[in-house]
C-alpha atoms as one frame of an Amber mdcrd trajectory, in Angstrom:
protein
 -16.248  -6.943   2.898 -18.507  -5.664   0.123 -21.333  -3.368   1.231 -24.611
  -4.203  -0.566 -26.309  -1.209  -2.223 -30.097  -1.177  -1.979 -30.834   2.157
  -3.694 -28.767   4.577  -5.767 -29.309   7.877  -7.566 -27.427  11.140  -8.004
 -27.868  12.358  -4.431 -28.581   9.285  -2.334 -27.381   5.783  -1.536 -29.067
   3.316   0.764 -26.806   0.489   1.867 -27.470  -2.743   3.731 -25.168  -2.130
   6.683 -23.731  -5.389   7.975 -24.252  -6.265  11.625 -21.089  -5.606  13.607
 -19.914  -2.657  11.490 -19.968   0.631  13.447 -21.047   3.774  11.601 -18.545
   5.865  13.614 -14.989   4.922  14.539 -14.957   3.225  17.971 -12.926   4.956
  20.683 -10.749   1.860  20.975 -10.158   1.909  17.214 -11.046  -0.742  14.676
 -13.056  -0.997  11.478 -16.055   1.226  10.738 -18.166   2.442   7.829 -15.608
   5.148   7.042 -13.242   2.437   5.778 -15.721   1.626   2.989 -16.720   5.122
   1.839 -14.121   5.323  -0.936 -15.537   2.207  -2.598 -19.030   3.712  -2.203
 -18.158   6.816  -4.236 -19.192   4.821  -7.330 -17.590   7.248  -9.760 -18.380
  10.425  -7.789 -15.560  12.628  -6.517 -17.048  13.020  -3.037 -17.354  10.246
  -0.503 -20.951   9.722   0.615 -21.923  10.787   4.136 -24.117   8.903   6.600
 -27.330  10.832   7.260 -28.300   8.922  10.412 -26.940   6.207  12.666 -27.616
   2.545  13.312 -26.221   0.745  16.344 -23.177  -1.376  15.594 -25.168  -4.611
  15.977 -28.100  -3.405  13.856 -28.115  -4.478  10.215 -30.061  -3.033   7.305
 -31.040   0.221   5.616 -28.698   3.161   6.135 -29.137   6.344   4.089 -26.047
   8.105   2.731 -25.994  11.533   1.076 -23.746  12.045  -1.961 -23.357  15.835
  -1.618 -23.657  18.465   1.146 -26.952  19.919  -0.131 -28.578  16.490  -0.087
 -27.186  15.864   3.407 -28.826  19.061   4.666 -32.200  18.172   3.112 -32.093
  14.595   4.387 -31.143  15.741   7.895 -34.164  18.041   7.924 -36.379  15.200
   6.688 -35.300  13.119   9.684 -35.896  16.039  12.040 -39.373  16.529  10.556
 -40.153  12.781  10.813 -40.648  12.437   7.072 -38.527   9.305   6.724 -40.508
   6.057   6.830 -38.784   3.090   8.465 -39.593  -0.460   9.505 -37.445  -2.730
  11.657 -37.522  -6.444  12.360 -36.715  -7.622  15.875 -36.571 -10.921  17.778
 -37.776 -11.405  21.358 -38.031 -14.590  23.416 -41.680 -14.274  24.451 -45.033
 -14.232  22.688 -46.727 -10.820  23.141 -50.222 -10.859  24.620 -51.580  -8.956
  21.636 -51.044  -9.102  17.879 -50.171  -5.427  17.452 -50.130  -2.127  19.271
 -48.459   1.205  19.938 -45.835   1.855  22.607 -45.553   5.409  23.934 -42.763
   5.632  26.491 -40.658   8.788  26.795 -36.938   8.111  27.104 -34.156   9.621
  29.158 -30.439   8.856  29.390 -28.829   7.701  32.637 -25.283   6.652  33.479
 -23.546   4.685  36.218 -19.969   3.651  36.866 -21.012  -0.004  36.975 -23.086
  -0.264  33.780 -22.162   2.851  31.783 -24.937   4.758  30.028 -28.330   3.493
  28.954 -31.789   4.793  28.139 -34.772   4.377  30.465 -38.470   5.153  30.266
 -39.087   8.434  32.096 -42.105  10.729  32.197 -39.878  13.773  31.783 -37.853
  12.210  28.960 -38.138  12.862  25.245 -41.342  11.533  23.628 -40.895   8.209
  21.809 -43.569   6.318  19.872 -43.286   2.884  18.231 -45.996   0.930  16.423
 -45.540  -2.840  16.311 -47.040  -6.029  14.932 -46.403  -9.694  15.604 -45.289
 -11.540  12.451 -44.419 -15.017  13.731 -44.079 -17.029  16.940 -42.235 -20.344
  17.199 -41.723 -22.757  20.087 -44.032 -23.973  22.847 -44.765 -23.285  26.490
 -42.176 -21.058  28.124 -39.794 -21.422  25.178 -41.362 -19.094  22.648 -39.651
 -16.777  20.195 -41.356 -14.020  18.218 -40.572 -11.900  15.179 -41.793  -8.330
  15.558 -42.062  -5.566  12.968 -41.641  -2.079  14.418 -42.660   1.173  12.722
 -41.111   3.928  14.839 -42.608   7.415  14.667 -39.649   8.918  16.493 -35.967
   8.093  16.304 -34.656   8.244  19.861 -31.428   6.518  20.850 -32.084   2.838
  21.713 -35.816   3.483  21.283 -36.794   0.050  19.987 -34.528  -1.730  22.448
 -36.164  -0.025  25.425 -39.669  -0.239  23.952 -39.237  -3.994  23.448 -38.118
  -4.439  27.052 -40.606  -2.177  28.786 -43.432  -2.124  26.246 -43.507  -5.787
  25.134 -41.975  -7.301  28.248 -38.721  -8.756  26.918 -35.385  -7.415  25.646
 -34.307  -7.933  22.064 -32.576 -11.283  21.751 -28.825 -10.877  22.239 -28.984
  -7.331  23.664 -25.939  -6.840  25.939 -27.248  -3.606  27.491 -30.920  -4.336
  28.160 -30.730  -8.136  28.202 -30.603 -10.436  31.246 -26.817 -10.369  31.683
 -25.207  -6.965  31.274 -22.342  -6.969  28.795 -23.217 -10.357  27.286 -25.020
 -11.256  24.050 -27.385 -13.751  25.690 -29.055 -16.140  23.240 -27.602 -14.648
  20.050 -24.227 -13.350  18.837 -25.635  -9.846  18.364 -28.647  -7.708  19.207
 -31.306  -9.049  16.835 -32.516  -5.852  15.191 -32.685  -5.249  11.427 -33.554
  -1.989   9.631 -35.875  -3.578   7.073 -37.107  -0.647   4.953 -36.505   3.059
   4.422 -38.620   5.471   2.363 -38.401   9.212   1.770 -40.406  11.515  -0.475
 -38.459  14.272  -2.233 -39.881  17.332  -3.947 -39.343  17.088  -7.704 -37.637
  13.693  -7.463 -38.718  10.090  -7.173 -39.257   8.541  -3.771 -36.301   6.850
  -2.128 -37.410   3.282  -1.449 -35.137   0.599  -0.031 -35.680  -2.915   1.321
 -32.945  -4.881   3.112 -33.341  -8.671   2.771 -34.061 -10.870   5.783 -30.782
 -11.552   7.627 -29.272 -15.018   7.643 -28.800 -14.988  11.415 -32.558 -14.419
  11.847 -33.060 -17.606   9.809 -30.547 -19.431  12.014 -32.596 -18.253  15.023
 -35.466 -20.313  13.614 -37.535 -17.520  12.077 -38.956 -17.204   8.574 -38.669
 -14.226   6.252 -41.995 -12.378   6.257 -43.549 -10.882   3.132 -41.974  -7.482
   2.499 -44.176  -4.644   3.736 -46.045  -2.716   1.074 -44.159   0.428   0.165
 -45.631   3.326  -1.812 -44.506   3.691  -5.404 -42.059   6.473  -6.189
């Protein structure tokens, strides 16, 4: 497997993480991003380090730092909500509106039967996602929509829960929040794609990355939307 590189300079890489590749080594073992970090050194002595996480099923933009100082700065940028991101998601309904903002605080729960998951809870951590409808296909009760999310916060499973409880349907293929727990219903993976990532840096050009529309979204019947406008670096 060759990892596509979307952006590269002396302190940063943005890769197009394939769906199905975990960022961290699974407890049961198996392949993960760490297996590819040597090939991503690209002439540097150090292996790059993932600044944030994407779920195993999620494809698209993942920022890597190429030295410890950059990692520290990028981590702070995420904490300060200075990293711009858009995601593409598929749901099997047509939303009632064309766009909106979902504000649902999230909290983690766990059970022996279903393991852990996130739920909307008034006393949870604040989570805000802006969304817009890009395309709807199908008729009657068999409708499928492509949504673009712009999250303000980066809570665990934020977009998955906001789709379910804010838009009224789980992401297509979601085995945790979908209709049958533990099964990828309707798709071989959770249909979520980290489309773009941007970050301003003092004294350096803006990091700007765009991950192309995934082939499995096309197979789901959806069309690649125009890329969102990103500020120049």
